[in-house]
N, C-alpha and C positions, 0 to 999 in steps of 0.2 A: 718689207711694207712698211710706210713711213704713218707714223703715228700723229704732226704734225699736219693742219691744214693751212694753209694762209688764201683768206676771200677777198680779194683785190677790190676794190670802189673806184669812184671817180678819181681819176689821174694815176691808178696801180692798175692797168690791162697787163701789165708784165712785169717782169723780177728781172731786172738785169744782171745780176748774179747769181740767177737760176740756170744750173748745168742742168739742161733739159734730158732726160733719156728716152722719154717715154709720151706721149698723148693719147690718152683712153677716151675714145665716146664710149659714154655710157647712156646706157636707155632704163628709165625708172618705170616705175607703176604710176607716177602723177606726169608724165610727160618728160621735156627735152631740159636737161641742164642748160646754164647760161653759155657754155660751148664745152668741149672736152677739158679731161685733165691734165694737167701738165703734174708729170711726175720727174722729179730729178735732186740733183744733192743742192742747199743753200749753205754756205759758207759750212762744206763737210758734212750736212745731215738731212737725211732722207727730208722731203717735204711733199706734198702735192699742192696745187695752186688753181687757183680758178679764180675768173672775173668774173664779179657780180653783174655786170652789164653788156659781159658779150668782150670777146678779143677788140672787135672793131668800135665797142663802147656806143651800143645801138638798143640797148635795151634801158626801156625808161624805167624807173622806180614801182612805178605799181603794175609794171608787166612783170618784174622777172618772177622767175618760177623758183620760189623760195624752198616752195618742196620738194621740187628735183634737186636742186640741187644741195641739202643737206643729206637728203638721202644718199645721191650719188657719192658724197666724200665719206659718209660712211661706209656704205658700202663698198669702198675702196680700202678702208681699215683707218681713217682719221677718228683720234681720237678726243684730239682738241682742235679748238678752231681759232685762230688770229682773223679777226675781222678788221679791214681796215675802212674808214668811212670818214667823206669828207662832209663837212658840218658847216652851219653858220653860227656867231658867238653871239648870246644874246648877254649873258651877265659881263659886268663891266672890264673883267680879266680876262676874257676869251676873245683875246684879239687875234687877229688872222698872221696864221703861221705856227700859232702855239698847237702842241700835242697835249689832247685830253684823253685819259682813261676814267669813260663815265661808269659809275657804280648801280644808277637806278635808270627807271625808263619810265614813259606814261606814251601809250599807244594812242595817236590822235587818228592812225589811219581806217580806211573804211573798206569796204565789198573785196577785201583782201581772202584769198585761203590761208586759216590761219593755223591749221594742226593736222596730224595725220590721224586724228581720234575724231575719227566721224562715221565709219561704215563699218559694219561686220564687227562691231564688239561685242564681246559678251557680258560687258559690263560698262558705265561710264566710265570715265579715266580723266582726272587732274590731276594735274603737277603742279608740284609746291611752285613759285615764281616770285615769291620775297625778295629774294634777292636776285637777279634776271644774270646776271654775269657770274661765273666761276670765279669764286675769290682765289684762291691758289694760284690759279694762271691768271689773274689782275697781280697779284704779287709778284709772281713770275717776268712779269712785262714789268712791273717797277722796277725791279732789279735789273735788269737788263736796259732800261734807260739810263739808270745810275753808272750802272758800268760803260754803258756809252757817252755818258756826261751830255743825255739830252735832256734837258726838264721838261716834265710832265706836271700838266696839273689833274688831280688825282682825287676822285669824287667828285661827280659830277650826274646830274641827271639830265639825259637825253629825252628832248621832244621826237618823235617819229610821227613824221606828217606823211599825207597822201601824195602831195606834188601829183604832176612833174613840175607844176608851177610854182616860183617858190610865193611865201607865205607876206599876206598885211601886215605893214605897217600894229594897226591894231590885233592882228591874230600873234604876233610876237610880245605885244604886251601882254595878251592873257595868258602867252604860255610863261613870260615871266612870273605874273601872279602866282602861276600854277609850280613854280619852282623850279623849274627847267633853266639850262645856261647854256646848251647848246639845242638847235634843231638840226635835224639830218628826216633823209625819206626810206631810208633803206634798216633803219634797226628792226623795224617788227614787221613782219614776222619772225623775222629771221633768228633774234634769240630765242625765241619760244620754242620754235622746231626744234634747234639744235637740245635745248632740256628735256623735251620730249622724246628724242634720238641718245639720252644719257649720255650726250659732248659736252666735254666742257669747252666753253663760251666766252671771248671776252674783244672787245670793240676798242681799235686806238684808232681815236679821231683828229683828222687833222681839221684845224680851225680856216675853213677857205675864205670867209669872208664874213664882214660883217651882218647880222640878221637885217632884215629888212626896217630901216626906222633908226637904228643903231650906229649906222654911220653915215657920211654925207654922199650925196647923189644915189645914182643910176646903181642896181648891183649888175656888174657885167663877167660875163663869161671869162673876159682877156684877164679882169682882176681876179678872179676863181684860178684861172690856169696858172696866173703868176705866183701865189701864194703855194697853190700844192706843190708846184716844183720844186721849192726848196721844203715842202714839209715832208713829201714822200724820201728824200735823202733822208731826213731824220728819221723816218720810219726806219728804212734800212738799216741806218745804224744799232736801230734797237733789236730789227730781226739776227743781224749778225751776233748778237750777244744772246736772246731770247734762244736759237736752236742751241744751244751749250746746258741748256738748264731745262729742257722738255724732251 
């Protein structure tokens, strides 16, 4: 049984080095996950993989069934989750192509189902979310990045926005004033749901583009895809080392 689950974001709908042994269709009390769970070996380590947006990248961020995804991984035996995300760079040092390991998150999403704890409770449950990412897992990712010789920016606040549209320049100005360094659309409620299920969870973010108003000209998917291609190669190098540590 695999302890490590990898959730792939935009640019990572499959793992090239994953030797798949089984694809498992999981039905959950919360509906259908984004796709079957892929079980197999990654650099000799048993892992499971799930693309957040589906294997064809067809599910927009506000329509992802985050509860089903996390529940399916937990039910399949995952103890920790390495979540990959494509983000926009807000802060001046968050250049496209950079790998970022956030340590905080601010949730600007709305209308998403954000908890497992809402029906049939014997008492109201509040999880501690002071530090939204598992520090022990974050440290292992940092160790893995160092071993892989991949520079990582550590300790950034992730702004989780609703999507699927990109933000306005004024919205990005607001996020920066709030202390956010990167912006993405999938960080929440994924991180909180993992905490509710007592799974170690950390995000490895690839800066795919400058956020609105931070670069020059219009943000295009061509630009994003070009940066993600290189960024995901760096993520693969980190994973090659991380599987030795978890």
